[in-house]
N, C-alpha and C positions, 0 to 999 in steps of 0.2 A: 234817488242820482238818473238825470236821463239818459236816455240810449244814444249812441252814439250817430249823428246825423247820416248816412249814406251818401257816396260823392253819386251812387248809381244804383239804382233798384231794377231789373228785368221783367219787364211789363208782361201780364197776363195775356192769352191768348183764346181766343175761342174758338172752338173747334165745329167745323161744315157739320149739317146734321140734315139728312133729306126729310124727316120725323117733321111730324106739325102738330103740337100739342097747346096745352094751357094747363093751369092748375095755380093751386094757392103757396105751392113752391118756388113756383121761379116767376121773377121781377121782366117784363119784355120790355125791352128799350129802339127803338127805332137804330137800321145801320148806317152809320153816316160815310159817304163816300170823303174821307179826306186823309189827310195823317194825324196818324199818331202821334200824342206829343206827352212829353211826361214832365212837369212845373216841378225845381224844386228851390225853394224858396228860404231863404235867410235873411231875418229882417230884413231890412230892404235889398237885398240881394238877390236876384231870380235867374237862372239858370233853365230853359227851354232844351229841351235832345228829343230828340226823333227814337222809335225804337229800333234806329241803329244807334245810338246814342253820338250823332250828329248834333251839332250846336243849330238852332233855328233862329237867327233873329226877327223879333215881332216886339216890336217897342212895346208896342198899344197894350197886347197884354202880358207882357213884364209891367208895364204897368200899373194894370188894374189887379194882378197877383199880389205884388209889392205892395199895395195899401187895403190890403184883408188884415184883418183885424187878429192875425194870430204870428206869434214871432216867428215858427219854422214852419213848414208843412210842406207832402210831396200829394200832386194832384196828379188824375192819369185824367186823359179824353184825346179829342179827337178835333183837327181844326179843319176851318173850314171857310172856303171864299165865295163868295156873294154879290152879283153888281158892285163890285169893289170894295167888298167890305170885309175884313179876317173875322171871325168866333172862333171862341175855343170852349168847344163843347165837352162840361167834366159831368164823366160818369162816376168818378170815385175818386175818395180820400186814402191815402195809405200811409202817413206821416203825420201828425199834430201836436204842436205845443210840445217836441221836445220824448215825444209818446210813438210808436211804431207800432201800427191798429193793423196792420196786418190780417192779424189771425182774427181778426172778429168777426163776428159774418158779416156778410155785403148789406144786409138790414140796418146795423147798426154801425154802420160806415156811412152808408146815406143816410144816415140819421144827423151825424155828426157836419156833413156838406149839407144839409138843408140849413142849416143854423149859422151858415156863413152867406154875406151880404154881396153875393155874386152879381156883378153891373157891368153892363159894353164895353166892352167885347167879349164880359167872360158871361154862357151859359149854362146854368146848369140840368144835364140832361130827366127829361121827365120818363115816367112810365107808361106805357101803352096799355090800356086797362080795355081795348076792344075785345067785344070774343073771341076773332080770328085775327090775330092782329097783321099774320101774315098777309092775309088776303086785303089788308087796310095799307098795305106797303107797297102792295105791286099794283094800285088803285090807285096809290097816288103819288108813282115812281119811284118810290124809295130802291136805295138800295139792296135791303135785306130787315131783318128784325135781329137782334139779337137777343136770347133767352140767358139767366143768370140764378141759380140758381137763391135762394133768398139766405141762407145759409151759411152760404161759399166763402172761407176765409181767401183771400189774394194770395194765388199762387204763380209761381215764377217759371211758366208750364203753358204749353196749349194744353188747354182743361177742358176735361167731358163734363166741368161745373159751367161754365159756360159755352153756350152751342148758336152758331150762327146759323138763321136760315134766308140764305137770297131769295129774294125772287126770283122766279120761274116761269118759261119757257112750257109750251101743249103741245102738241099735234098726235095726228093720227100715225099709225106705221104698221109693218104688216110684218108676222113672223115669217120669217123661211125655219130655223130649225132650237135646236135647243141644248142643252149641253145638261150629262147627270149631276144630281144632287151628289152631295158629298157631306161628311162626315153624319150628321145626328135630321139632315137635311132631308124630305120629302118631294117626289113629282117629279120637280126636274130642280138644274142651279141655276139658268138663266137663261132668258127667252136673247136670240138672236134677230136683230128684228133689222129692216130697210122699208125703202121708198122704191117707186119706179121713176124713171127720167128716160126719154128718150132709148124705149125701148129698153133698157134697162134693168136693173134690181138690183137698187144700190145696198151695201150691207154698212149698216149705222151708227151697229155695236150691239152690247151687252145687256140687259136689264136685266138686276138678281135680286132689288127691292118692291116690296110694295105688293109683295103675296101674304095670304093667312093657310096656314096648311088643308083648308076645303079647295081655296082659289089651285094651289098647285097640285092638285091630286089631279079636280076637274080638268086645267089643260093640259096634264100628262096623259090621261082619256080620250079627251080630244086630240093632241098632237100625232100619238101613237096611232091612229086611224086615217092619218092622213102622208104618215112620213112615206120619206123619196128617198133611194139611192145616193142621189150625190145633191152640194151645196145648190140652191134654186140663185143664188145670188149668181149675178154675173158681175160684176164691177164693186170694189175693194179691196182692202188691208187686212189682215190681221183678222180671218179666223178661226177658231178654236181645232187646230188638230185634235184630241182626242178626247173622249167620252162626250163626240158632238152627232145629232142628234139634226138631218135634213126632213126639210117639211115641203109640202104645196103652200104655194107663198097666200091664204087665202084668210087667217085671221087676223080679224085688224082690231088692235088693242091702240089705247088713249095712253100716250105717256109723257110724264111732266121732266123737266130737264131744267141744269143751268143755261149752258149757252151751246153752240155746233163748235167742237175743234177746230184746227185748222186743219188738219187731217180728215177733215168731217166728219169725225165722231160723235154721241149725243156724250157730254158732259155732267156725269152725278144723273144719271135716270132714274127715274125710280116708276114701275105701272101703274096708273088712276084706276084703267077699267078696262075688259072688253068691249069692243066696238059691235053692236049687231046693225048699223044703221048705215055702212059705208061700204062700198063694193073697196076691192084690193085693190083692181086696182084704177084707181079712181083718188090712191096716198099720193103723192107728191111731197117734197120737202118742201115746208112753208119759206115766205122770206118775208122778214120784217116783224 
């Protein structure tokens, strides 16, 4: 007996990560900058719905899906527009010919998708085999990369089995303080960093990721030696009031981050390393 065909499924969403990794347990795909689209096919009838369940009027995509040699199916993917043409990049199939396949591992669902004759404007999303897929993404101007566990089922939530790695900016910043560690963390909790602008030392935010235990302890020892009584920052909001220590602004670090917020803070920063080749006073906010 066939499962009842659903009117809607909640799409699986990826969790943002600052980690960069590869491995045989993961499949890497290009992160597309478009509109998430679920396609529901029953015979020749096709419904196209956004992630907010809003109907989408895309006749060429609906016609192409209607012509596929399956009785019913539910596809997940992304719609993009370029040079006046529309494309539906299909990366998952969660229902096919009366069967709910959401519990199957991703690699099995991808194999099912691979057997279907997708033709323009339908496109199958290919896996990326580069050693460092995120480097390729940023080099070629993509929004980022999505890493998906090969054995993951299709979940109706923001899942840790799908991880999105966005392309990052990078620049030097100067340490003006740090917070105490909490829980099992050692050394320090987060670095408080900034840059120089028109004679001011501007607070740019906190960095709490990108450290290993050795670096945490090394930085704490170095910063303890240059501790001062008051914040060196002369501009910027959001300085922590509790468990904070202040230091002479002389330690330069390299930081990766997604973007600057409208409030002039780093979004999702992570430490790349300590710089010894640049004077702190030469560190300014880089534009572009």
